[in-house]
LOROBA-203887 format. One line per field, with one value per residue (C-alpha): z, x, y; residue number from 1. Coordinates in steps of 0.02 Angstrom, whole numbers, plus 50000, padded with zeros to 5 digits. Last residue first. Example, Ala and Ser with C-alpha at 12.3 -4.5 7.8 and 13.67 -1.06 7.14 Angstrom:
BEGIN
zz: 50357	50390
xx: 50684	50615
yy: 49947	49775
i: 2	1
This chain:
BEGIN
zz: 49877	50052	50189	50358	50436	50607	50677	50842	50882	50901	50729	50596	50410	50304	50117	50026	49845	49780	49592	49484	49395	49562	49729	49906	50037	50218	50335	50507	50663	50800	50948	50887	50873	50880	50730	50622	50658	50633	50469	50401	50455	50378	50214	50205	50076	49965	50014	49889	49743	49772	49786	49624	49534	49587	49515	49682	49856	49987	50169	50279	50462	50488	50654	50717	50564	50655	50593	50423	50498	50333	50196	50069	49928	49740	49654	49468	49423	49519	49467	49636	49805	49936	50111	50229	50409	50413	50572	50612	50440	50498	50422	50250	50302	50240	50061	49947	49804	49618	49556	49368	49335	49440	49406	49575	49739	49866	50037	50167	50342	50328	50484	50589	50445	50341	50318	50294	50155	50052	50070	50043	49874	49833	49712	49529	49461	49273	49235	49345	49327	49496	49648	49780	49944	50087	50254	50211	50350	50317	50454	50389	50528	50417	50277	50267	50318	50223	50060	49985	49854	49722	49629	49604	49444	49337	49153	49124	49229	49231	49404	49546	49698	49849	49997	50160	50112	50260	50276	50096	50114	50056	49888	49855	49804	49645	49600	49463	49283	49208	49023	49033	49137	49129	49307	49443	49600	49747	49900	50060	49995	50124	50110	49921	49922	49917	49742	49681	49523	49419	49409	49277	49100	49048	48871	48909	49036	49051	49218	49339	49497	49641	49797	49953	49881	50012	49981	49794	49761	49899	49832	49644	49563	49418	49247	49191	49081	48932	48884	48819	48970	49072	49241	49399	49538	49706	49844	49741	49840	49772	49589	49531	49488	49355	49270	49243	49103	49109	48943	48779	48845	48749	48899	48960	49142	49165	49331	49437	49618	49744	49620	49711	49611	49443	49387	49334	49187	49106	48976	48913	48937	48799	48697	48739	48608	48719	48844	48927	49103	49108	49287	49369	49555	49653	49539	49638	49523	49367	49271	49212	49101	48987	48895	48820	48848	48695	48590	48683	48639	48810	48995	49067	49255	49327	49514	49613	49494	49576	49416	49330	49183	49069	49112	49120	48955	48871	48941	48872	48700	48680	48741	48628	48475	48509	48511	48634	48564	48628	48803	48967	49081	49101	49283	49323	49505	49583	49484	49541	49370	49274	49124	48994	49067	48992	48817	48837	48867	48719	48602	48668	48620	48702	48821	48995	49107	49296	49383	49558	49631	49590	49633	49463	49473	49309	49163	49013	49045	48915	48822	48980	49144	49308	49452	49624	49758	49738	49719	49848	49971	49839	49736	49898	49935	49759	49771	49936	49841	49701	49825	49821	49756	49812	49743	49851	49858	49890	49937	49789	49892	49794	49804	49966	50002	50035	50156	50265	50419	50435	50253	50276	50427	50331	50190	50310	50394	50225	50187	50352	50312	50142	50227	50325	50509	50632	50727	50677	50498	50459	50422	50243	50122	50054	49872	49817	49969	49933	49752	49810	49929	49790	49674	49806	49851	49672	49644	49524	49439	49468	49470	49400	49497	49561	49692	49786	49846	49958	50056	50090	50143	50264	50327	50382	50466	50576	50511	50601	50477	50333	50418	50457	50274	50230	50320	50237	50069	50090	50156	50341	50338	50185	50009	49858	49713	49658	49758	49669	49500	49383	49224	49308	49422	49272	49171	49310	49316	49124	49126	49220	49343	49505	49650	49742	49635	49771	49885	49763	49753	49943	49965	49840	49924	50092	50023	49959	49817	49695	49706	49527	49465	49550	49425	49271	49325	49368	49185	49136	49282	49218	49047	49129	49216	49253	49343	49460	49540	49635	49807	49798	49698	49717	49889	49858	49679	49743	49862	49721	49606	49741	49769	49584	49576	49723	49890	49952	50058	50245	50340	50495	50596	50641	50826	50943	50984	51048	50991	50827	50786	50824	50707	50573	50578	50515	50670	50728	50887	50940	51117	51186	51354	51406	51489	51556	51743	51883	51880	51695	51622	51590	51708	51632	51457	51505	51572	51431	51303	51379	51387	51204	51143	50962	50997	50843	50888	50787	50881	51040	51045	51209	51217	51391	51502	51674	51836	51895	51760	51865	52021	51928	51837	51997	52082	51932	51930	52116	52089	51941	52037	52026	51967	51815	51890	51916	51896	51825	51650	51703	51580	51455	51599	51665	51492	51456	51628	51605	51433	51500	51644	51529	51395	51217	51133	50966	50921	51061	51014	51148	51125	51269	51260	51411	51387	51262	51162	51148	51085	50970	50895	50873	50770	50831	50876	50718	50605	50706	50690	50501	50494	50594	50474	50319	50198	50231	50307	50246	50340	50500	50604	50759	50861	51040	51159	51341	51436	51549	51402	51304	51235	51150	50970	50957	50928	50780	50704	50727	50634	50488	50478	50472	50331	50229	50258	50211	50034	50062	50225	50228	50266	50419	50500	50612	50798	50899	50888	50818	50881	50744	50713	50791	50766	50880	50813	50963	50893	51046	51048	51044	51018	50872	50897	50713	50718	50740	50562	50487	50578	50538	50350	50306	50424	50336	50170	50245	50316	50144	50061	50192	50157	49969	49981	50099	49983	49835	49940	50000	49824	49753	49892	49849	50008	49986	49994	49807	49832	49935	49787	49671	49791	49799	49609	49608	49742	49634	49741	49682	49751	49606	49576	49761	49800	49656	49708	49886	49825	49715	49854	49971	49842	49820	50008	50026	49884	49978	50114	49982	49907	50080	50113	49948	50002	50168	50078	49965	50113	50209	50070	50072	50261	50243	50123	50251	50390	50283	50242	50425	50464	50368	50431	50616	50638	50527	50620	50788	50719	50652	50821	50866	50681	50672	50822	50755	50582	50653	50757	50607	50494	50626	50647	50458	50460	50598	50510	50348	50331	50357	50261	50168	50338	50388	50238	50282	50463	50404	50408	50508	50611	50458	50365	50510	50514	50330	50359	50508	50418	50267	50386	50471	50307	50219	50129	50100	49954	50000
xx: 52525	52576	52445	52412	52242	52183	52350	52324	52361	52177	52141	52261	52259	52405	52416	52578	52610	52432	52435	52350	52512	52600	52513	52563	52426	52449	52300	52306	52197	52249	52354	52517	52705	52704	52591	52696	52856	52776	52698	52861	52956	52825	52840	53030	53044	52907	52966	53106	53023	52859	52943	53038	52884	52764	52599	52512	52564	52428	52455	52302	52286	52430	52411	52585	52676	52842	52842	52897	53070	53164	53066	52984	53091	53112	52984	53018	52858	52739	52581	52494	52547	52409	52443	52295	52283	52410	52392	52579	52633	52812	52864	52849	53002	53109	53060	52980	53092	53084	52936	52955	52807	52678	52543	52456	52501	52359	52385	52245	52241	52330	52293	52452	52576	52469	52601	52731	52625	52599	52771	52852	52769	52819	52963	52984	52813	52818	52723	52575	52450	52364	52413	52276	52290	52166	52148	52229	52218	52363	52470	52622	52745	52900	52807	52858	53039	53070	53002	52896	52963	52831	52887	52716	52777	52620	52659	52543	52396	52315	52234	52267	52154	52164	52046	52041	52065	52010	52179	52173	52313	52444	52356	52414	52584	52503	52508	52621	52633	52458	52474	52380	52232	52153	52081	52116	52008	52006	51899	51871	51860	51786	51922	51920	52001	52177	52140	52154	52251	52183	52266	52400	52430	52253	52251	52171	52045	51982	51896	51940	51847	51807	51712	51665	51630	51543	51647	51630	51668	51713	51888	51895	51952	52065	52006	52060	52212	52248	52063	51969	51855	51784	51707	51644	51582	51503	51461	51398	51293	51383	51348	51429	51589	51489	51442	51626	51629	51724	51813	51795	51654	51625	51556	51628	51607	51494	51418	51349	51296	51232	51139	51029	51101	51042	51037	51220	51165	51070	51207	51190	51333	51457	51516	51373	51379	51477	51334	51433	51383	51248	51193	51111	51072	51002	50869	50757	50789	50738	50712	50894	50849	50765	50929	50904	51044	51142	51196	51106	51180	51122	51148	51005	50995	50885	50861	50764	50622	50506	50450	50417	50305	50396	50576	50547	50452	50595	50715	50608	50584	50771	50807	50674	50735	50915	50860	50887	50875	51047	50980	51035	50885	50825	50810	50685	50662	50549	50388	50240	50172	50117	49999	50136	50230	50114	50130	50319	50327	50213	50321	50482	50442	50573	50606	50632	50604	50626	50515	50503	50364	50200	50053	49967	49962	50034	49933	49953	50126	50167	50288	50390	50375	50446	50357	50403	50299	50123	50176	50315	50257	50230	50384	50483	50421	50452	50630	50648	50593	50717	50860	50943	51117	51267	51412	51537	51607	51772	51854	51796	51701	51611	51440	51364	51194	51034	50892	51008	50973	51158	51162	51010	51092	51255	51160	51080	51246	51326	51186	51215	51401	51359	51257	51412	51448	51548	51387	51239	51180	50996	50907	50915	50769	50779	50759	50932	51011	50931	50988	51164	51165	51108	51245	51380	51320	51315	51171	51189	51026	50954	50777	50756	50799	50669	50622	50773	50662	50570	50730	50747	50565	50577	50746	50675	50527	50636	50638	50539	50396	50515	50581	50402	50361	50469	50345	50197	50287	50330	50173	50129	50004	49913	49950	49861	49981	50035	50197	50250	50248	50136	50189	50229	50077	49962	50048	50010	49827	49817	49885	49733	49793	49760	49769	49895	49941	49941	50029	50174	50190	50201	50312	50440	50435	50461	50610	50706	50820	50792	50601	50572	50670	50536	50406	50511	50534	50349	50305	50400	50320	50149	50180	50247	50078	50045	50210	50167	50034	50164	50128	49991	50047	50095	50178	50290	50325	50389	50509	50581	50591	50682	50803	50848	50863	50984	50921	50973	51128	51138	51231	51318	51374	51558	51578	51593	51409	51255	51291	51369	51219	51095	51193	51195	51005	50877	50894	50908	51007	51083	51149	51275	51317	51484	51538	51714	51745	51618	51472	51435	51347	51159	51115	51256	51189	51015	51076	51204	51063	50965	51121	51159	50997	50978	50836	50761	50777	50678	50720	50822	50878	50955	51060	51092	51215	51137	51236	51124	51000	50842	50916	50991	50826	50725	50843	50835	50646	50641	50753	50646	50482	50363	50185	50185	50306	50209	50331	50244	50310	50487	50626	50513	50423	50589	50645	50479	50478	50658	50613	50466	50567	50711	50604	50667	50503	50428	50500	50582	50525	50609	50665	50756	50857	50922	51021	51133	51254	51137	50992	51116	51170	50988	50948	50793	50875	50981	50830	50733	50877	50877	50689	50705	50837	50740	50766	50592	50657	50834	50981	51075	51105	51200	51297	51315	51446	51389	51503	51630	51750	51856	51715	51740	51677	51532	51401	51500	51502	51312	51296	51401	51303	51137	51197	51247	51078	50978	50922	50739	50642	50476	50559	50639	50469	50497	50471	50541	50390	50369	50244	50168	50228	50229	50373	50386	50429	50455	50417	50317	50131	50018	49835	49714	49530	49486	49368	49516	49574	49400	49383	49563	49556	49489	49616	49759	49698	49688	49863	49926	49835	49901	50077	50055	49982	50119	50249	50184	50176	50354	50417	50329	50396	50576	50679	50831	50995	51024	51027	51186	51267	51218	51301	51457	51456	51457	51592	51702	51810	51717	51574	51453	51454	51462	51315	51212	51251	51197	51035	50992	51041	50918	50780	50813	50811	50645	50574	50633	50508	50369	50420	50416	50243	50182	50250	50158	49996	50013	50048	49900	49781	49855	49831	49647	49625	49701	49591	49437	49496	49511	49581	49745	49758	49764	49951	50000	49876	49953	50124	50050	49987	50126	50155	49985	50023	50196	50125	49998	50129	50247	50110	50055	50235	50249	50088	50153	50320	50232	50277	50465	50480	50635	50712	50679	50781	50924	50925	50929	50780	50840	50682	50569	50681	50677	50487	50481	50595	50496	50329	50394	50455	50286	50191	50282	50114	50136	50064	50000
yy: 48928	48975	48962	49036	49067	49122	49175	49265	49449	49496	49426	49368	49336	49283	49257	49224	49177	49193	49172	49305	49347	49378	49395	49447	49464	49516	49532	49610	49613	49734	49679	49754	49738	49547	49541	49656	49564	49393	49444	49511	49353	49240	49334	49332	49195	49265	49438	49467	49378	49466	49636	49609	49543	49682	49622	49619	49675	49702	49752	49770	49815	49936	50028	49981	50044	50021	49840	49906	49931	49932	50019	49903	49840	49817	49926	49909	49820	49933	49839	49848	49917	49931	49996	50003	50063	50206	50310	50319	50376	50407	50240	50320	50421	50277	50313	50183	50133	50101	50202	50200	50084	50173	50046	50064	50151	50156	50234	50225	50296	50464	50570	50582	50590	50707	50843	50708	50634	50791	50870	50700	50671	50491	50466	50418	50467	50496	50333	50385	50243	50262	50366	50355	50451	50430	50519	50684	50813	50931	51009	51104	51141	51130	51217	51398	51389	51227	51295	51158	51036	51007	50853	50773	50686	50700	50679	50531	50587	50416	50431	50554	50534	50648	50624	50720	50904	51009	51097	51156	51284	51158	51153	51331	51261	51199	51014	50951	50895	50898	50856	50690	50746	50574	50583	50712	50694	50816	50776	50875	51053	51172	51307	51314	51486	51410	51343	51523	51488	51347	51176	51159	51099	51052	50984	50815	50876	50697	50724	50864	50818	50934	50877	50976	51148	51257	51415	51393	51577	51701	51733	51705	51544	51588	51531	51359	51335	51223	51220	51067	51054	50909	50950	50867	50982	50934	51059	51206	51332	51486	51450	51613	51519	51425	51590	51629	51501	51335	51326	51230	51123	50961	50866	50702	50747	50899	50846	50987	50961	51088	51198	51325	51471	51405	51588	51577	51469	51613	51643	51465	51342	51303	51155	51036	50897	50780	50763	50624	50677	50811	50780	50931	50922	51069	51144	51263	51413	51318	51482	51478	51330	51458	51482	51311	51186	51136	50988	50847	50677	50615	50595	50696	50682	50820	50850	50981	51028	51156	51242	51076	51121	51245	51204	51017	51023	51114	50983	50844	50919	50944	50768	50692	50786	50735	50554	50413	50237	50187	50212	50291	50308	50485	50537	50674	50727	50861	50837	50942	50994	50839	50831	50853	50705	50574	50649	50654	50467	50429	50532	50455	50277	50165	50308	50241	50391	50378	50505	50579	50688	50600	50714	50703	50513	50449	50385	50269	50198	50066	50180	50205	50298	50232	50317	50380	50466	50397	50215	50230	50095	49960	49998	49994	49818	49754	49822	49729	49573	49607	49618	49789	49817	49918	50015	50107	50282	50372	50207	50103	49974	49841	49756	49816	49741	49840	49804	49699	49808	49851	49904	50018	50099	50123	50207	50330	50367	50402	50525	50615	50629	50704	50841	50891	50863	50969	51012	50906	50895	50932	50769	50711	50693	50871	50822	50878	50796	50627	50643	50684	50535	50417	50479	50454	50278	50215	50093	49946	49901	49728	49799	49974	50131	50254	50124	50194	50338	50214	50187	50374	50386	50241	50301	50469	50384	50273	50094	49958	49971	49932	49776	49721	49754	49604	49491	49576	49557	49372	49292	49277	49421	49353	49411	49486	49507	49682	49677	49518	49606	49508	49415	49248	49256	49290	49152	49028	49076	49068	48889	48826	48696	48788	48663	48774	48925	49058	48934	48917	49106	49123	48970	49036	49207	49123	49026	49179	49120	49264	49249	49307	49155	49049	49109	49071	48890	48882	48918	48760	48666	48720	48642	48483	48461	48276	48249	48394	48285	48183	48253	48384	48533	48717	48706	48555	48614	48781	48695	48588	48740	48840	48696	48694	48883	48878	48942	49114	49130	49107	49245	49179	49328	49353	49308	49458	49440	49531	49709	49654	49543	49683	49798	49664	49671	49546	49439	49259	49228	49062	49052	48926	48848	48772	48934	48945	48950	48960	49082	49059	49210	49199	49343	49447	49418	49479	49645	49661	49646	49790	49899	49866	49943	49885	49763	49681	49496	49367	49207	49197	49015	48957	48799	48735	48643	48640	48649	48792	48844	48826	48906	49055	49082	49078	49202	49320	49311	49352	49504	49562	49561	49412	49436	49322	49197	49037	48892	48739	48773	48731	48771	48860	48947	49014	49072	49160	49243	49302	49372	49472	49545	49592	49676	49657	49700	49654	49484	49386	49211	49105	48925	48839	48678	48582	48421	48512	48404	48256	48364	48451	48285	48233	48390	48481	48647	48647	48628	48757	48882	48855	48880	49041	49108	49056	49200	49271	49433	49468	49398	49366	49209	49264	49135	49197	49127	49129	49247	49163	49154	49032	48924	48756	48737	48614	48749	48816	48642	48636	48802	48739	48576	48668	48781	48626	48545	48702	48659	48612	48606	48514	48347	48429	48451	48602	48624	48768	48880	49055	49181	49288	49465	49636	49755	49904	50076	50186	50358	50411	50442	50594	50554	50567	50607	50580	50730	50848	50814	50846	51011	51063	51028	51201	51279	51190	51259	51435	51421	51371	51517	51639	51578	51600	51777	51834	51761	51861	52019	51992	51960	52113	52224	52182	52204	52311	52217	52239	52427	52406	52318	52461	52585	52476	52477	52666	52671	52560	52446	52292	52186	52185	51998	51956	52071	52002	51824	51859	51936	51787	51668	51755	51741	51555	51524	51616	51511	51356	51401	51405	51239	51160	51232	51160	50990	51009	51049	50897	50784	50855	50804	50629	50624	50669	50524	50407	50473	50445	50268	50218	50045	50069	50248	50202	50175	50322	50434	50387	50433	50595	50655	50779	50817	50904	51016	51058	51094	51216	51306	51323	51389	51515	51571	51595	51696	51808	51831	51880	52064	52047	51884	51940	51979	51799	51741	51857	51798	51618	51501	51351	51328	51336	51215	51092	51108	51061	50911	50848	50868	50772	50636	50618	50624	50484	50459	50272	50173	50000
i: 880	879	878	877	876	875	874	873	872	871	870	869	868	867	866	865	864	863	862	861	860	859	858	857	856	855	854	853	852	851	850	849	848	847	846	845	844	843	842	841	840	839	838	837	836	835	834	833	832	831	830	829	828	827	826	825	824	823	822	821	820	819	818	817	816	815	814	813	812	811	810	809	808	807	806	805	804	803	802	801	800	799	798	797	796	795	794	793	792	791	790	789	788	787	786	785	784	783	782	781	780	779	778	777	776	775	774	773	772	771	770	769	768	767	766	765	764	763	762	761	760	759	758	757	756	755	754	753	752	751	750	749	748	747	746	745	744	743	742	741	740	739	738	737	736	735	734	733	732	731	730	729	728	727	726	725	724	723	722	721	720	719	718	717	716	715	714	713	712	711	710	709	708	707	706	705	704	703	702	701	700	699	698	697	696	695	694	693	692	691	690	689	688	687	686	685	684	683	682	681	680	679	678	677	676	675	674	673	672	671	670	669	668	667	666	665	664	663	662	661	660	659	658	657	656	655	654	653	652	651	650	649	648	647	646	645	644	643	642	641	640	639	638	637	636	635	634	633	632	631	630	629	628	627	626	625	624	623	622	621	620	619	618	617	616	615	614	613	612	611	610	609	608	607	606	605	604	603	602	601	600	599	598	597	596	595	594	593	592	591	590	589	588	587	586	585	584	583	582	581	580	579	578	577	576	575	574	573	572	571	570	569	568	567	566	565	564	563	562	561	560	559	558	557	556	555	554	553	552	551	550	549	548	547	546	545	544	543	542	541	540	539	538	537	536	535	534	533	532	531	530	529	528	527	526	525	524	523	522	521	520	519	518	517	516	515	514	513	512	511	510	509	508	507	506	505	504	503	502	501	500	499	498	497	496	495	494	493	492	491	490	489	488	487	486	485	484	483	482	481	480	479	478	477	476	475	474	473	472	471	470	469	468	467	466	465	464	463	462	461	460	459	458	457	456	455	454	453	452	451	450	449	448	447	446	445	444	443	442	441	440	439	438	437	436	435	434	433	432	431	430	429	428	427	426	425	424	423	422	421	420	419	418	417	416	415	414	413	412	411	410	409	408	407	406	405	404	403	402	401	400	399	398	397	396	395	394	393	392	391	390	389	388	387	386	385	384	383	382	381	380	379	378	377	376	375	374	373	372	371	370	369	368	367	366	365	364	363	362	361	360	359	358	357	356	355	354	353	352	351	350	349	348	347	346	345	344	343	342	341	340	339	338	337	336	335	334	333	332	331	330	329	328	327	326	325	324	323	322	321	320	319	318	317	316	315	314	313	312	311	310	309	308	307	306	305	304	303	302	301	300	299	298	297	296	295	294	293	292	291	290	289	288	287	286	285	284	283	282	281	280	279	278	277	276	275	274	273	272	271	270	269	268	267	266	265	264	263	262	261	260	259	258	257	256	255	254	253	252	251	250	249	248	247	246	245	244	243	242	241	240	239	238	237	236	235	234	233	232	231	230	229	228	227	226	225	224	223	222	221	220	219	218	217	216	215	214	213	212	211	210	209	208	207	206	205	204	203	202	201	200	199	198	197	196	195	194	193	192	191	190	189	188	187	186	185	184	183	182	181	180	179	178	177	176	175	174	173	172	171	170	169	168	167	166	165	164	163	162	161	160	159	158	157	156	155	154	153	152	151	150	149	148	147	146	145	144	143	142	141	140	139	138	137	136	135	134	133	132	131	130	129	128	127	126	125	124	123	122	121	120	119	118	117	116	115	114	113	112	111	110	109	108	107	106	105	104	103	102	101	100	99	98	97	96	95	94	93	92	91	90	89	88	87	86	85	84	83	82	81	80	79	78	77	76	75	74	73	72	71	70	69	68	67	66	65	64	63	62	61	60	59	58	57	56	55	54	53	52	51	50	49	48	47	46	45	44	43	42	41	40	39	38	37	36	35	34	33	32	31	30	29	28	27	26	25	24	23	22	21	20	19	18	17	16	15	14	13	12	11	10	9	8	7	6	5	4	3	2	1
């Protein structure tokens, strides 16, 4: 069912009201009272929204009222953003006219005057919003909603310990691995916890049941206890459940905590037990520690074990120091066997080979999740009409009617348990197609552009908030990391989770293609798949409230379509926040300057664009601009007037970039020069980029060195230089000036730099206490690593790949006491030297620290040495 996301929208709008700047408030000089009324009304509505969200599914009138409120809140957000846009316009005018000329100074001072027309227009809009809220007030108050806390409990059926093993398919290997873990001796007084972690419906409970009922486990643990924890991790409740499981005759409903503790201690004394805590959601470590301490062995090492099933890696890390066991999805063969068991009576499938062929396609939709297989099999039980099977095969799972114990309702428990801000952010990911690779940095920028992120706390940036959101979704197994690239990572979403977010985001996000007949007029985010561009554009013409347009890359794209699309965006979508248009577009229309709310513009690989329109400077709200692969001759001055820019990627054909002026790009976090083939040097004025955290230089073949002004970028954390063939980094600083230089680099990547013969001492020495990751790849003329490399006391990862002439590591490598990962690959001289010395290196490093460490030396794809340690102990040693 489509969600309104009303609570989170209200929170974000109220945040914006609270954070209105002094200049923005000044613009609202004659509407302060109305703004305060709007804020007070929204606060009172938000106070009962959680109750409304819980009741809406049983009250259609309430639900319809919430949809009306959503539209009003969105209009309020647009209105508040109008104040921001007007303030940026004034700030830009002041910056642009700020010269020593007294006449220009006079013009600049005039720019600070309040435009009466704007204030009157805003006054009218705010009064209109307050009037609409007032008209809804009577209906809203009639629902008698109550304030409640944002404690999102999960309610689900009780699970039991029994399972018929003949009903379980494809989990024998998993069962054996868990049983082997149970057999391992313990080296602690705490009861070892084995976490089983995975997506809802993956079969974690079933796996725990299989283990629990295995004869070997029954012999190993004379006392077994099964507790379904589910919605609330309450100590008193759990103690009562454990006590009654051990001895059901004990009456403990009214006993205080001390008495429960005494009963538990008595019942478990001298008993060797296995405790299964099924379906745990608790992320409060203190609550777990309370229970753990009561289960701790009182004399010597514990012989007892605990198995925990959970959907959260965070829960697993709180409850156990053992790496979680993460069962994989079932094979296609096992899925088909399970599907057949649920779709047919025993043996009947032999009579319907045609249905089995369709069933093979149906189980592919389940991507190995047993509960999804069971759900679809059950829907087809005793149905032998081929049309019924084709209907299931062709339908999206989220559109099929399901019972509460079927796959989507079970997955929805994970969604319901998310805080409101994560619910909305996760739903936004439905804007991508199934099986698509997500890029973390792009997702965060789109979230930012659409105002989905909470306001950063002190010393945080918006990008940090986005990273926290993604980490939360990873920990809850709702997305899965594919590959880490350092500056960003890629991730995927299971098809069933994608089905879930499609369901909840129906009125927020929409994929439009030639088959799309209509789109809800209040949809905000669009993915365009343009097999037949005319039909796509016809659907869009009726929309006005769109905030995001992403055009899917396609070989069928036409210049006519792209021009028509961007003209439509300009004319219809006045509050557009994000536009991704990777295309053969030759030029942007001058009217693009009217998109004053646009925050993210992605024109990557628009090779036909050789210049930007004169109105481009009016896109003052732009936070992210991607011009990689463009045909720009030079970066115009108008781009420096984009004072909100945080992320800039550019490709230009010029030999020199224009000087960066003081006061420009003061918020810029990320700068990438991409394939600037003729560029001979970085622009003057780099020292003004005081907020810059990441600098990336890729395929700038004529770039030789870095400017001295780079040393002024004390917030720079990440520097990546890739395939800059003439880059030698030989910028020797003046000793007097730079002996106390304190940079803040955390990662440095030097890749495919054939002119590099030595590492940049000025850069690394300045970051000696902060650098954590150093990557040196395919630097063929680098022959030695300097001794001062050992001064990098915070270094965690050192990766050396494809440096064929590098012959030795610095003596005393064991002084890098924080080193956790050392990788050497494709360095024949290093490999030859350290193949014999590998054990010695590992021993030195291990004895100098207690942290875990891995060492890997490869040559031509063959592992020569691979060591892995943990807590100062060898876990794995082999030499191939």
